[in-house]
Each structure stands twice: as C-alpha cells, then as structure tokens.
C-alpha positions in Angstrom: -17.9 18.7 0.7 -14.8 18.5 2.9 -11.4 17.9 1.3 -9.6 14.5 2.4 -6.1 15.0 4.1 -3.5 12.6 4.4 -2.0 12.5 7.8 0.9 10.3 8.9 2.3 9.2 12.2 6.1 9.3 12.4 8.8 7.8 14.7 12.1 8.9 14.9 14.2 6.0 16.0 17.5 7.4 15.4 16.9 10.3 18.2 17.4 8.9 21.4 15.5 12.0 22.9 12.4 10.8 21.1 12.7 7.5 20.0 9.6 6.1 22.0 7.5 8.9 20.9 5.3 9.2 17.8 4.1 12.5 16.0 1.2 13.1 13.6 2.2 15.2 10.5 0.5 16.3 7.2 1.7 14.5 4.0 1.3 16.3 0.8 3.0 13.4 -1.0 1.1 10.7 -2.9 0.5 7.2 -1.4 2.9 7.3 1.9 2.9 3.8 3.5 4.0 2.5 6.6 7.5 1.9 6.4 8.3 4.5 4.2 11.0 7.1 5.5 10.3 10.9 5.7 12.2 14.1 6.2 10.2 16.0 8.7 10.7 19.2 10.9 11.1 18.0 14.6 10.9 20.1 18.1 10.4 23.7 18.9 13.2 24.8 16.3 11.9 22.8 13.2 15.3 21.0 12.5 14.6 18.3 10.1 15.2 14.7 10.8 14.5 11.4 9.0 11.7 9.2 10.5 9.6 6.1 9.8 5.9 6.2 9.1 4.1 4.0 11.2 0.4 4.9 10.4 -1.3 6.6 7.6 -4.7 8.0 8.0 -6.9 9.8 5.2 -9.8 11.8 6.6 -11.2 15.2 6.7 -9.7 18.2 8.5 -12.5 18.0 11.2 -11.2 14.4 11.9 -7.7 15.2 12.2 -5.7 13.1 14.9 -4.4 16.4 16.3 -5.4 20.0 16.2 -4.6 20.8 12.6 -3.0 24.4 13.4 -0.4 22.5 15.5 0.4 19.9 12.7 3.5 20.2 10.7 4.0 19.0 7.3 6.4 16.2 5.8 9.2 18.0 3.8 10.3 14.7 1.7 8.9 11.1 1.3 11.3 8.3 0.8 9.4 5.5 -0.5 10.4 2.2 0.7 11.7 -0.3 -2.2 9.4 -3.3 -2.5 
C-alpha cells in the first residue's frame, strides 16, 4: 500500500520577483489549510521566506503534482487564526 503525502501549493506575495508564481512543497505538518502561512526555502540558494498556502493536495507519491525528487519541504507552518 502506498503512503499518502501532503503537498501544498505556496505563493510568496511579499516577494516581487515571484509574486505571481506558485510552488509545490511537501508539508510534514498536520492539517495545513489554504490561507495558512509557511516558512519555506525558495530559489536555488534555498533562502527561507514567508508564503501563503493556496492549495492542499493529499495523494500518493506517484500522483505528486511535480517530480518528487525536485520538491522541497515546508520548514514551519503558521496556522491561521479562525
């Protein structure tokens, strides 16, 4: 049986260089939701930046939205207050 992984699509609205782009990440934290903020590595130097989750996808590795060996992981999840 295959393990279900959590992928999140993140946008970095505070960075004008990538404000219009969205990136897929693996999320090792429980219950991420659209609107939650994250700290994630960005770019070839992996500098961490704060971004916003815009989509959550729970699926098996073989259905990953991007090649799994290229997907980076979220470093910190900042839950949105309800």
